[in-house]
DOPAFI-539666 format. One record per residue: x, y, z of N, C-alpha, C in turn; residue number from 1; residue in one letter. Coordinates in steps of 0.05 Angstrom, whole numbers. Example, Ala and Ser with C-alpha at 12.3 -4.5 7.8 and 13.67 -1.06 7.14 Angstrom:
// residues 2
R     n.x     n.y     n.z    ca.x    ca.y    ca.z     c.x     c.y     c.z  num  residuo
R     264    -114     156     246     -90     156     264     -66     156    1        A
R     257     -45     142     273     -21     143     258       1     157    2        S
//
This chain:
// residues 378
R     n.x     n.y     n.z    ca.x    ca.y    ca.z     c.x     c.y     c.z  num  residuo
R    2674    2461    3971    2673    2459    3941    2649    2473    3931    1        M
R    2652    2489    3909    2630    2503    3898    2610    2485    3885    2        S
R    2584    2491    3890    2563    2475    3878    2564    2476    3847    3        A
R    2576    2497    3837    2578    2499    3808    2595    2477    3795    4        D
R    2613    2466    3811    2631    2445    3801    2618    2417    3802    5        L
R    2598    2414    3819    2586    2387    3824    2576    2374    3798    6        L
R    2563    2388    3780    2554    2374    3755    2578    2363    3739    7        P
R    2600    2377    3740    2624    2368    3725    2636    2344    3738    8        F
R    2635    2343    3764    2645    2319    3779    2626    2295    3773    9        I
R    2600    2301    3770    2581    2280    3765    2585    2266    3739   10        A
R    2595    2280    3719    2599    2268    3692    2626    2254    3690   11        I
R    2644    2257    3710    2671    2246    3707    2671    2216    3703   12        L
R    2657    2200    3720    2659    2170    3716    2651    2162    3688   13        P
R    2628    2172    3677    2619    2164    3651    2638    2174    3629   14        A
R    2649    2198    3632    2667    2208    3612    2694    2193    3611   15        S
R    2705    2187    3635    2730    2173    3637    2726    2144    3626   16        I
R    2704    2132    3633    2699    2105    3623    2696    2104    3593   17        Y
R    2683    2124    3582    2679    2126    3553    2706    2128    3539   18        S
R    2724    2144    3550    2751    2146    3538    2767    2120    3542   19        L
R    2763    2107    3564    2776    2081    3569    2767    2060    3548   20        L
R    2741    2060    3542    2732    2041    3522    2744    2047    3494   21        T
R    2749    2072    3488    2761    2080    3463    2789    2069    3462   22        L
R    2804    2072    3483    2831    2061    3484    2831    2031    3481   23        W
R    2813    2017    3496    2812    1988    3494    2803    1979    3466   24        C
R    2785    1995    3454    2777    1989    3427    2800    1992    3407   25        G
R    2816    2012    3410    2839    2016    3393    2859    1993    3396   26        W
R    2864    1984    3421    2882    1962    3425    2873    1936    3412   27        L
R    2846    1932    3414    2835    1907    3403    2833    1907    3373   28        F
R    2823    1929    3362    2817    1929    3333    2839    1939    3315   29        F
R    2862    1947    3327    2884    1957    3311    2894    1936    3291   30        K
R    2890    1911    3298    2898    1889    3280    2875    1879    3263   31        D
R    2852    1893    3263    2829    1885    3248    2836    1885    3218   32        Q
R    2829    1863    3204    2834    1862    3175    2860    1847    3168   33        G
R    2877    1842    3188    2902    1827    3183    2895    1798    3177   34        I
R    2905    1788    3155    2899    1761    3147    2912    1741    3166   35        V
R    2895    1723    3177    2905    1702    3195    2915    1678    3180   36        K
R    2932    1663    3193    2940    1637    3181    2916    1619    3180   37        K
R    2910    1608    3157    2887    1591    3153    2889    1565    3170   38        R
R    2866    1558    3181    2865    1533    3196    2838    1520    3190   39        H
R    2831    1518    3165    2805    1506    3157    2804    1478    3168   40        D
R    2783    1472    3183    2778    1445    3194    2749    1440    3193   41        T
R    2741    1415    3191    2713    1408    3188    2697    1419    3211   42        A
R    2673    1430    3205    2657    1443    3226    2628    1436    3222   43        I
R    2614    1432    3245    2585    1428    3245    2572    1452    3257   44        S
R    2554    1465    3243    2540    1489    3253    2511    1481    3259   45        I
R    2504    1487    3284    2476    1482    3293    2462    1509    3294   46        L
R    2439    1510    3280    2423    1535    3279    2396    1530    3291   47        K
R    2391    1539    3315    2364    1538    3327    2346    1558    3313   48        P
R    2322    1549    3305    2304    1566    3289    2277    1565    3301   49        V
R    2265    1589    3304    2236    1591    3311    2225    1615    3296   50        K
R    2208    1609    3276    2196    1631    3261    2215    1643    3240   51        G
R    2205    1664    3227    2220    1677    3205    2232    1703    3215   52        I
R    2258    1706    3209    2272    1731    3216    2274    1749    3192   53        D
R    2285    1772    3196    2290    1791    3174    2310    1778    3155   54        E
R    2302    1774    3130    2320    1763    3110    2329    1735    3116   55        G
R    2311    1717    3126    2319    1690    3135    2335    1675    3113   56        S
R    2324    1675    3088    2337    1660    3068    2366    1670    3063   57        Y
R    2370    1696    3061    2396    1707    3056    2415    1701    3080   58        E
R    2403    1702    3104    2419    1695    3128    2430    1667    3126   59        N
R    2412    1648    3120    2420    1620    3118    2440    1616    3095   60        F
R    2434    1628    3072    2450    1624    3048    2479    1635    3052   61        A
R    2482    1655    3069    2509    1666    3073    2528    1645    3084   62        S
R    2518    1625    3097    2535    1603    3107    2541    1583    3086   63        F
R    2527    1583    3064    2532    1565    3041    2551    1578    3021   64        C
R    2559    1602    3026    2576    1617    3007    2603    1624    3019   65        K
R    2613    1606    3036    2638    1611    3050    2662    1603    3034   66        Q
R    2683    1619    3037    2709    1613    3026    2723    1595    3046   67        D
R    2716    1569    3045    2725    1551    3066    2731    1524    3054   68        Y
R    2756    1515    3058    2765    1491    3044    2756    1465    3057   69        A
R    2751    1465    3083    2744    1440    3097    2714    1435    3096   70        A
R    2707    1411    3105    2678    1403    3105    2662    1420    3123   71        A
R    2637    1426    3114    2619    1443    3129    2592    1429    3130   72        L
R    2581    1427    3154    2555    1415    3159    2537    1436    3172   73        Q
R    2513    1439    3160    2493    1457    3171    2469    1441    3182   74        L
R    2462    1444    3207    2440    1430    3219    2420    1451    3229   75        I
R    2396    1451    3218    2375    1470    3227    2358    1455    3248   76        F
R    2354    1468    3271    2340    1455    3293    2313    1469    3297   77        C
R    2292    1455    3292    2265    1466    3293    2248    1448    3312   78        V
R    2230    1461    3328    2215    1446    3347    2187    1438    3337   79        A
R    2176    1453    3318    2148    1448    3310    2146    1442    3280   80        A
R    2129    1423    3273    2125    1416    3245    2113    1439    3228   81        E
R    2099    1457    3241    2086    1479    3226    2102    1505    3227   82        D
R    2127    1504    3235    2143    1528    3236    2146    1539    3208   83        D
R    2140    1565    3203    2141    1576    3176    2170    1577    3165   84        P
R    2190    1574    3182    2218    1575    3171    2225    1549    3157   85        A
R    2209    1528    3161    2216    1502    3148    2216    1504    3118   86        I
R    2197    1518    3107    2195    1521    3078    2221    1535    3067   87        A
R    2230    1555    3082    2255    1569    3074    2279    1551    3075   88        I
R    2280    1535    3096    2303    1516    3099    2302    1495    3076   89        I
R    2279    1486    3069    2277    1466    3048    2285    1479    3021   90        R
R    2278    1504    3017    2286    1518    2993    2317    1520    2992   91        Q
R    2328    1526    3015    2357    1528    3016    2370    1501    3009   92        L
R    2359    1479    3019    2370    1453    3013    2368    1447    2983   93        M
R    2346    1456    2971    2343    1451    2942    2363    1469    2926   94        A
R    2368    1493    2935    2385    1512    2920    2415    1505    2924   95        D
R    2422    1491    2945    2450    1484    2951    2452    1453    2955   96        F
R    2446    1438    2934    2444    1409    2937    2471    1395    2943   97        P
R    2493    1408    2938    2519    1396    2943    2529    1403    2971   98        H
R    2514    1417    2987    2521    1423    3014    2509    1403    3033   99        H
R    2522    1399    3055    2512    1380    3076    2494    1396    3094  100        D
R    2468    1396    3087    2448    1411    3102    2427    1392    3111  101        I
R    2420    1393    3137    2398    1376    3147    2379    1392    3164  102        S
R    2355    1381    3167    2334    1394    3183    2325    1374    3204  103        L
R    2327    1382    3229    2318    1366    3251    2294    1378    3264  104        N
R    2271    1364    3263    2246    1373    3275    2240    1355    3299  105        I
R    2240    1367    3322    2236    1351    3347    2225    1369    3369  106        D
R    2202    1364    3379    2190    1381    3400    2198    1374    3429  107        P
R    2216    1355    3432    2223    1346    3459    2235    1369    3476  108        A
R    2226    1371    3501    2235    1392    3519    2252    1379    3541  109        I
R    2276    1391    3545    2295    1380    3565    2298    1398    3589  110        H
R    2286    1421    3587    2289    1441    3609    2275    1467    3601  111        G
R    2277    1487    3618    2262    1512    3613    2273    1528    3590  112        P
R    2298    1524    3582    2309    1538    3559    2303    1522    3534  113        N
R    2282    1531    3520    2272    1516    3496    2292    1517    3473  114        Y
R    2307    1538    3471    2328    1540    3450    2349    1518    3454  115        K
R    2358    1515    3479    2378    1494    3484    2366    1466    3481  116        V
R    2341    1463    3488    2327    1438    3483    2328    1431    3453  117        S
R    2323    1451    3437    2324    1448    3408    2351    1439    3399  118        N
R    2372    1450    3411    2399    1443    3404    2406    1414    3413  119        L
R    2397    1407    3437    2402    1380    3447    2389    1359    3428  120        I
R    2366    1366    3418    2352    1347    3401    2368    1342    3375  121        N
R    2380    1362    3365    2395    1360    3339    2424    1352    3342  122        A
R    2435    1355    3366    2463    1351    3370    2474    1323    3361  123        F
R    2459    1301    3365    2470    1275    3357    2477    1274    3327  124        P
R    2466    1291    3311    2472    1291    3282    2497    1306    3275  125        G
R    2510    1320    3294    2534    1335    3289    2557    1316    3284  126        A
R    2571    1319    3262    2592    1300    3254    2620    1307    3263  127        K
R    2625    1333    3267    2653    1341    3269    2660    1351    3297  128        Y
R    2687    1353    3302    2696    1360    3329    2697    1390    3333  129        D
R    2695    1406    3312    2692    1435    3315    2663    1441    3310  130        L
R    2651    1455    3330    2622    1459    3330    2616    1489    3332  131        L
R    2593    1497    3322    2584    1525    3324    2555    1525    3330  132        M
R    2547    1544    3348    2519    1551    3352    2516    1579    3342  133        I
R    2498    1583    3323    2494    1610    3311    2465    1616    3308  134        C
R    2457    1640    3317    2429    1648    3316    2418    1650    3287  135        D
R    2392    1646    3284    2380    1646    3258    2379    1673    3244  136        S
R    2382    1695    3260    2380    1722    3248    2408    1733    3241  137        D
R    2428    1716    3239    2455    1725    3234    2463    1720    3205  138        I
R    2476    1741    3193    2486    1739    3166    2516    1744    3167  139        R
R    2531    1729    3151    2561    1731    3153    2574    1736    3126  140        V
R    2599    1745    3127    2615    1749    3104    2628    1723    3095  141        E
R    2636    1721    3069    2648    1695    3060    2673    1686    3075  142        P
R    2687    1705    3088    2711    1698    3103    2706    1691    3132  143        S
R    2680    1690    3140    2673    1686    3168    2685    1660    3180  144        F
R    2680    1638    3167    2690    1612    3178    2720    1611    3180  145        L
R    2734    1623    3160    2763    1624    3161    2771    1639    3187  146        Q
R    2757    1661    3192    2765    1678    3215    2761    1664    3242  147        S
R    2738    1651    3245    2733    1638    3271    2749    1612    3275  148        V
R    2756    1599    3253    2771    1574    3255    2800    1578    3261  149        A
R    2811    1600    3252    2840    1605    3255    2851    1602    3283  150        A
R    2838    1613    3304    2849    1611    3331    2852    1583    3341  151        P
R    2837    1564    3329    2838    1536    3339    2864    1522    3331  152        F
R    2882    1535    3317    2908    1525    3313    2924    1524    3339  153        S
R    2915    1539    3358    2926    1539    3385    2911    1518    3402  154        T
R    2924    1498    3412    2910    1476    3426    2894    1484    3450  155        P
R    2902    1505    3464    2888    1513    3488    2862    1528    3483  156        D
R    2858    1537    3459    2833    1552    3453    2809    1533    3452  157        V
R    2790    1539    3469    2766    1522    3471    2742    1534    3457  158        G
R    2741    1561    3455    2718    1574    3444    2726    1601    3432  159        L
R    2714    1607    3409    2717    1633    3396    2689    1645    3394  160        V
R    2686    1669    3403    2660    1682    3402    2661    1707    3384  161        T
R    2640    1712    3369    2640    1733    3349    2624    1757    3358  162        S
R    2635    1782    3356    2620    1806    3361    2599    1810    3339  163        P
R    2578    1825    3346    2557    1829    3326    2549    1859    3325  164        Y
R    2538    1866    3302    2529    1893    3297    2503    1891    3281  165        R
R    2490    1914    3278    2466    1916    3260    2470    1942    3244  166        S
R    2476    1938    3218    2481    1961    3201    2457    1971    3187  167        S
R    2436    1954    3184    2411    1961    3170    2389    1964    3190  168        T
R    2377    1988    3191    2356    1993    3210    2331    2003    3195  169        V
R    2308    2001    3208    2282    2008    3196    2271    2032    3211  170        H
R    2286    2053    3213    2276    2077    3227    2287    2079    3255  171        G
R    2276    2098    3271    2287    2104    3297    2285    2082    3317  172        A
R    2264    2065    3315    2260    2044    3336    2282    2023    3333  173        I
R    2287    2013    3309    2308    1993    3306    2336    2006    3309  174        T
R    2339    2031    3302    2364    2045    3306    2370    2047    3336  175        A
R    2349    2051    3352    2351    2051    3381    2364    2026    3391  176        F
R    2355    2003    3380    2367    1977    3389    2395    1974    3378  177        E
R    2399    1980    3353    2425    1976    3340    2446    1993    3354  178        A
R    2439    2017    3364    2458    2033    3378    2468    2020    3404  179        L
R    2453    2001    3415    2462    1987    3439    2487    1971    3433  180        A
R    2490    1961    3409    2513    1945    3402    2538    1962    3400  181        F
R    2536    1984    3386    2560    2000    3380    2566    2020    3403  182        T
R    2546    2027    3419    2551    2046    3441    2555    2033    3468  183        S
R    2546    2008    3471    2547    1995    3497    2561    1968    3496  184        E
R    2549    1949    3480    2558    1922    3481    2587    1919    3472  185        M
R    2594    1929    3449    2622    1926    3438    2642    1941    3456  186        V
R    2637    1966    3463    2656    1979    3481    2660    1965    3508  187        P
R    2638    1955    3519    2640    1941    3545    2655    1915    3542  188        N
R    2651    1900    3520    2664    1874    3517    2694    1878    3513  189        V
R    2703    1897    3496    2731    1900    3491    2745    1911    3516  190        V
R    2731    1927    3533    2742    1937    3558    2745    1914    3578  191        T
R    2725    1897    3580    2726    1874    3598    2749    1855    3589  192        A
R    2752    1852    3563    2774    1835    3552    2801    1846    3561  193        L
R    2805    1872    3559    2830    1884    3566    2836    1884    3596  194        K
R    2815    1889    3612    2819    1893    3641    2819    1866    3656  195        L
R    2803    1847    3647    2801    1823    3663    2802    1797    3647  196        E
R    2804    1799    3620    2805    1775    3604    2777    1766    3597  197        G
R    2775    1749    3577    2748    1740    3568    2740    1715    3583  198        L
R    2716    1716    3596    2706    1694    3611    2677    1687    3604  199        S
R    2668    1697    3582    2640    1693    3573    2639    1693    3543  200        F
R    2616    1685    3532    2612    1685    3503    2589    1702    3496  201        A
R    2589    1712    3471    2567    1727    3459    2551    1708    3442  202        L
R    2524    1709    3445    2507    1688    3434    2503    1688    3404  203        G
R    2510    1709    3390    2504    1709    3361    2518    1686    3346  204        A
R    2543    1682    3352    2558    1660    3339    2580    1651    3358  205        A
R    2579    1626    3366    2599    1615    3385    2610    1589    3373  206        M
R    2636    1588    3369    2650    1565    3357    2667    1552    3379  207        T
R    2666    1525    3381    2679    1513    3403    2686    1484    3397  208        F
R    2705    1473    3412    2713    1445    3408    2693    1426    3422  209        R
R    2689    1403    3409    2671    1383    3421    2682    1375    3449  210        R
R    2708    1373    3452    2720    1365    3477    2714    1386    3499  211        Q
R    2715    1412    3492    2708    1432    3511    2679    1430    3521  212        A
R    2661    1424    3502    2633    1420    3509    2630    1396    3527  213        L
R    2644    1374    3521    2642    1350    3538    2653    1356    3566  214        Q
R    2673    1373    3568    2685    1379    3594    2666    1393    3613  215        D
R    2646    1406    3602    2626    1420    3619    2600    1404    3622  216        I
R    2599    1380    3611    2575    1364    3614    2556    1366    3590  217        G
R    2565    1376    3568    2548    1378    3544    2528    1400    3545  218        G
R    2511    1401    3525    2490    1422    3524    2471    1420    3547  219        L
R    2469    1396    3559    2451    1392    3582    2458    1410    3605  220        E
R    2484    1419    3606    2493    1436    3628    2482    1465    3625  221        A
R    2470    1471    3602    2460    1498    3597    2430    1500    3597  222        L
R    2416    1478    3597    2387    1479    3591    2370    1492    3612  223        V
R    2381    1495    3636    2365    1508    3658    2371    1538    3660  224        E
R    2388    1548    3643    2396    1577    3645    2384    1593    3622  225        Y
R    2377    1618    3628    2368    1636    3607    2392    1645    3591  226        L
R    2414    1653    3604    2438    1663    3591    2455    1639    3583  227        A
R    2445    1623    3564    2460    1599    3556    2487    1607    3542  228        D
R    2487    1630    3528    2512    1638    3515    2533    1646    3536  229        D
R    2525    1661    3556    2544    1668    3578    2553    1643    3591  230        Y
R    2535    1625    3597    2543    1600    3612    2561    1583    3595  231        Q
R    2556    1580    3569    2573    1564    3553    2602    1574    3554  232        L
R    2606    1600    3550    2632    1611    3551    2644    1610    3579  233        G
R    2629    1617    3599    2640    1618    3626    2647    1590    3637  234        N
R    2630    1570    3630    2636    1543    3640    2660    1531    3625  235        Q
R    2663    1537    3599    2687    1528    3584    2712    1542    3595  236        I
R    2709    1568    3601    2732    1582    3613    2740    1570    3640  237        H
R    2720    1564    3657    2726    1552    3683    2736    1524    3681  238        R
R    2731    1511    3659    2742    1484    3654    2771    1485    3645  239        A
R    2783    1509    3642    2811    1511    3637    2818    1518    3608  240        G
R    2798    1523    3591    2803    1530    3563    2806    1560    3560  241        W
R    2820    1568    3538    2822    1596    3531    2799    1604    3513  242        Q
R    2788    1628    3518    2767    1640    3501    2779    1662    3484  243        L
R    2770    1664    3459    2780    1685    3441    2756    1701    3430  244        V
R    2760    1727    3429    2740    1745    3416    2750    1750    3388  245        L
R    2734    1742    3368    2742    1746    3340    2740    1776    3333  246        D
R    2755    1784    3313    2754    1812    3305    2735    1817    3282  247        R
R    2725    1796    3270    2706    1799    3248    2677    1799    3259  248        Q
R    2662    1819    3251    2634    1821    3261    2615    1804    3244  249        F
R    2595    1794    3257    2572    1782    3243    2550    1803    3244  250        V
R    2531    1800    3226    2510    1820    3223    2484    1809    3235  251        E
R    2474    1822    3255    2448    1815    3267    2426    1830    3252  252        S
R    2410    1816    3237    2390    1828    3220    2364    1834    3237  253        M
R    2360    1860    3241    2337    1869    3257    2312    1871    3240  254        L
R    2290    1862    3251    2264    1866    3237    2249    1888    3252  255        K
R    2230    1901    3238    2215    1922    3251    2201    1912    3276  256        P
R    2203    1928    3297    2191    1921    3323    2180    1946    3336  257        E
R    2165    1941    3358    2156    1964    3374    2177    1970    3395  258        T
R    2177    1994    3405    2195    2002    3426    2190    1985    3451  259        L
R    2165    1978    3457    2158    1962    3480    2171    1935    3479  260        A
R    2171    1922    3456    2183    1895    3453    2213    1896    3456  261        S
R    2226    1918    3446    2255    1921    3449    2262    1926    3478  262        I
R    2247    1943    3492    2253    1948    3520    2249    1924    3537  263        L
R    2229    1908    3530    2224    1883    3545    2248    1864    3542  264        S
R    2258    1862    3518    2281    1844    3513    2306    1855    3528  265        R
R    2310    1881    3528    2333    1892    3541    2331    1889    3571  266        Q
R    2307    1890    3582    2303    1885    3610    2310    1856    3617  267        L
R    2302    1838    3598    2309    1809    3602    2339    1806    3603  268        R
R    2353    1819    3584    2382    1817    3583    2394    1828    3609  269        W
R    2383    1851    3618    2394    1864    3642    2391    1846    3667  270        A
R    2367    1835    3670    2363    1817    3693    2380    1792    3691  271        R
R    2384    1783    3667    2401    1759    3663    2430    1766    3671  272        T
R    2440    1789    3663    2468    1796    3670    2471    1803    3700  273        M
R    2449    1813    3712    2451    1819    3740    2455    1793    3757  274        R
R    2442    1771    3749    2446    1747    3764    2471    1732    3754  275        V
R    2480    1736    3729    2504    1722    3719    2529    1735    3730  276        S
R    2530    1762    3730    2554    1776    3740    2545    1798    3759  277        R
R    2536    1791    3783    2524    1811    3801    2543    1834    3808  278        P
R    2568    1828    3814    2587    1849    3822    2593    1868    3799  279        G
R    2598    1856    3775    2604    1872    3752    2580    1889    3743  280        G
R    2556    1877    3746    2532    1891    3738    2527    1915    3756  281        Y
R    2530    1911    3782    2526    1933    3801    2546    1955    3796  282        L
R    2571    1948    3792    2592    1968    3787    2588    1983    3761  283        A
R    2576    1970    3741    2572    1984    3715    2554    2008    3717  284        S
R    2537    2009    3738    2518    2031    3741    2533    2058    3744  285        G
R    2557    2057    3757    2571    2081    3762    2579    2096    3737  286        I
R    2584    2080    3716    2594    2091    3691    2572    2097    3671  287        T
R    2547    2092    3678    2526    2096    3658    2521    2126    3653  288        L
R    2521    2135    3628    2516    2163    3622    2488    2172    3631  289        P
R    2469    2155    3632    2442    2163    3641    2443    2172    3670  290        G
R    2459    2158    3687    2462    2166    3715    2476    2193    3716  291        L
R    2496    2197    3699    2511    2222    3699    2492    2245    3692  292        A
R    2474    2241    3673    2455    2263    3665    2438    2270    3689  293        I
R    2426    2250    3701    2408    2256    3724    2423    2269    3747  294        I
R    2446    2258    3754    2462    2269    3776    2470    2297    3771  295        T
R    2478    2303    3746    2487    2330    3739    2463    2350    3742  296        A
R    2440    2342    3733    2416    2359    3734    2408    2365    3763  297        L
R    2413    2346    3781    2404    2348    3809    2425    2361    3827  298        L
R    2450    2364    3817    2472    2371    3835    2481    2400    3833  299        S
R    2471    2415    3813    2481    2443    3811    2462    2461    3796  300        G
R    2469    2486    3793    2452    2505    3778    2447    2495    3750  301        P
R    2423    2500    3739    2416    2490    3712    2437    2496    3690  302        P
R    2447    2521    3690    2466    2528    3669    2491    2511    3670  303        L
R    2501    2506    3695    2525    2490    3698    2519    2461    3692  304        F
R    2495    2452    3700    2488    2424    3694    2486    2419    3664  305        A
R    2474    2438    3650    2472    2434    3621    2499    2436    3608  306        L
R    2517    2453    3618    2544    2454    3608    2559    2428    3612  307        S
R    2556    2416    3635    2569    2391    3641    2558    2369    3623  308        A
R    2532    2368    3620    2520    2348    3602    2529    2351    3574  309        I
R    2531    2376    3565    2541    2381    3538    2570    2371    3534  310        S
R    2586    2375    3555    2614    2365    3554    2614    2335    3553  311        L
R    2597    2322    3569    2595    2293    3570    2589    2283    3542  312        L
R    2570    2296    3528    2561    2286    3502    2580    2294    3479  313        Y
R    2597    2314    3484    2619    2319    3465    2638    2295    3465  314        L
R    2644    2285    3490    2661    2261    3492    2646    2236    3482  315        V
R    2622    2233    3491    2608    2208    3485    2602    2205    3455  316        R
R    2593    2226    3442    2587    2225    3414    2613    2221    3397  317        L
R    2634    2233    3406    2660    2229    3392    2669    2200    3394  318        T
R    2668    2189    3418    2677    2161    3422    2659    2142    3407  319        V
R    2632    2145    3410    2614    2127    3397    2615    2128    3367  320        T
R    2619    2153    3356    2622    2156    3327    2647    2142    3318  321        T
R    2668    2143    3333    2693    2129    3325    2688    2099    3325  322        L
R    2674    2089    3345    2668    2060    3346    2651    2053    3322  323        F
R    2631    2069    3316    2612    2063    3294    2626    2064    3267  324        S
R    2644    2083    3262    2656    2086    3236    2681    2069    3232  325        R
R    2696    2065    3254    2723    2052    3251    2723    2023    3261  326        R
R    2708    2017    3282    2710    1991    3295    2687    1973    3287  327        Y
R    2662    1979    3296    2640    1962    3288    2633    1966    3258  328        T
R    2638    1990    3248    2634    1996    3219    2604    1992    3211  329        R
R    2587    1999    3229    2558    1998    3223    2548    2025    3211  330        D
R    2565    2046    3214    2559    2072    3202    2532    2084    3212  331        N
R    2524    2077    3236    2499    2088    3247    2503    2117    3256  332        L
R    2526    2124    3263    2532    2151    3271    2549    2165    3250  333        L
R    2547    2191    3247    2533    2209    3265    2503    2212    3260  334        P
R    2491    2200    3239    2463    2206    3232    2444    2201    3255  335        F
R    2448    2178    3270    2430    2171    3291    2440    2181    3319  336        W
R    2459    2199    3318    2471    2208    3344    2451    2221    3362  337        G
R    2430    2234    3351    2411    2248    3368    2396    2228    3386  338        W
R    2396    2202    3379    2383    2182    3396    2399    2174    3420  339        L
R    2424    2181    3420    2442    2171    3441    2434    2179    3469  340        L
R    2428    2205    3475    2419    2212    3502    2393    2198    3510  341        P
R    2375    2194    3491    2350    2179    3498    2357    2151    3504  342        V
R    2374    2138    3488    2382    2111    3493    2396    2108    3520  343        R
R    2413    2128    3527    2427    2127    3552    2409    2129    3577  344        D
R    2389    2147    3575    2370    2150    3597    2353    2125    3600  345        L
R    2343    2113    3578    2328    2089    3580    2345    2065    3589  346        L
R    2370    2065    3581    2388    2043    3590    2392    2045    3620  347        A
R    2394    2069    3631    2397    2072    3660    2371    2063    3674  348        F
R    2348    2069    3662    2323    2060    3674    2321    2030    3673  349        G
R    2330    2017    3652    2330    1988    3650    2349    1976    3671  350        T
R    2372    1989    3674    2392    1980    3695    2379    1980    3722  351        W
R    2364    2001    3729    2350    2002    3755    2328    1981    3757  352        L
R    2312    1978    3736    2290    1959    3737    2300    1931    3740  353        L
R    2324    1925    3732    2335    1898    3735    2336    1890    3764  354        A
R    2338    1909    3782    2339    1903    3811    2311    1900    3823  355        F
R    2290    1907    3807    2263    1908    3817    2248    1882    3816  356        A
R    2260    1861    3805    2246    1836    3803    2263    1815    3788  357        G
R    2254    1790    3788    2268    1769    3775    2252    1755    3754  358        N
R    2230    1768    3745    2213    1756    3724    2221    1767    3697  359        R
R    2220    1750    3677    2226    1758    3649    2206    1744    3631  360        V
R    2201    1756    3608    2185    1744    3587    2203    1737    3564  361        T
R    2200    1712    3554    2218    1703    3533    2201    1685    3514  362        W
R    2199    1695    3489    2184    1681    3468    2156    1672    3478  363        R
R    2142    1690    3491    2115    1686    3500    2112    1670    3526  364        G
R    2134    1663    3539    2133    1648    3564    2144    1666    3586  365        H
R    2133    1663    3610    2141    1678    3633    2159    1661    3651  366        C
R    2182    1671    3659    2201    1656    3675    2209    1672    3700  367        F
R    2217    1657    3720    2230    1669    3744    2260    1662    3742  368        L
R    2277    1682    3744    2306    1676    3744    2315    1674    3773  369        I
R    2325    1651    3780    2334    1647    3808    2362    1660    3812  370        R
R    2370    1662    3837    2395    1675    3843    2420    1662    3830  371        S
R    2418    1637    3824    2440    1623    3811    2438    1625    3780  372        N
R    2419    1640    3770    2417    1644    3741    2399    1623    3727  373        G
R    2389    1604    3742    2372    1584    3730    2343    1593    3728  374        K
R    2329    1581    3709    2302    1589    3703    2281    1571    3716  375        L
R    2259    1584    3722    2235    1568    3731    2211    1580    3716  376        K
R    2198    1564    3700    2175    1574    3684    2151    1578    3703  377        E
R    2138    1600    3699    2114    1607    3716    2088    1600    3702  378        L
//
């Protein structure tokens, strides 16, 4: 075989996988926007909060502006009396006096995952059998609760998880992170859904039955894991319940950050996924565009390598732009398309670094992730 062809062979796995994600995306999102049969049912939403996020008040208020006929309870879970978000929550309670909004402040620690400890402390106040855990940096459309509640008209559905995007960025650094959702996370999730079915949850917004939570041992079953979202979905799946991926996106509101802090968080996610789904994580490396770039550059003459890489990015930019404009609808591309090769190379580096250790930093604390996915604080 001619060495001139090797760079083109090197880009094949990433190119084929990219086209596969486009097909899976079309299959999943072709029904996006179709009105579902309403199944409004009383729901308790638990929001773990630590500090102020981008647009915190507007994020919280979006849950008070729902087109939803059934009872809605909002429980804010805070660990410290001096948390600056408390003032915002109290303002929300004053501005929406007819809503069932409560604030639970409790510093009790039940395990190394402080977020889950926060949820455990507030959980006794949840009134209803349909429950949701939703991050504090999430903003939603007025039809959000209608959308996530509808699948529960099917008795076997135990959990509905919501995909997320970031449409508002503060320059190249936050665009770098937002591109991860539209170029990696969403394509990977819809492909996994098509090829193997949904067996995990996405942490931005997870709606589930109280019975499904009881079947896995309650929130206490999650408190020793870093990937509590993955574990919640996976354990409910293994308990015999059906998981559903909603077609309506929630908005993850990004605040200005440094590249170092973003890369640190992505390394934490990568190491978490490596221990949660070791086989799938290892196999995913074959399809990474960053690996294709490096392999193409090393496998043939420079002119042919650059030609192969150009062909790869003709495919990749086309697919990612279609995801951005038609499916996630964050409209990040084509404007931020020039960041995609940089994002791909750093993503490959992060994938490799995930094998180099089991330590992660999370909210100022250093942890060791054990082989079973559980945490040990260092």
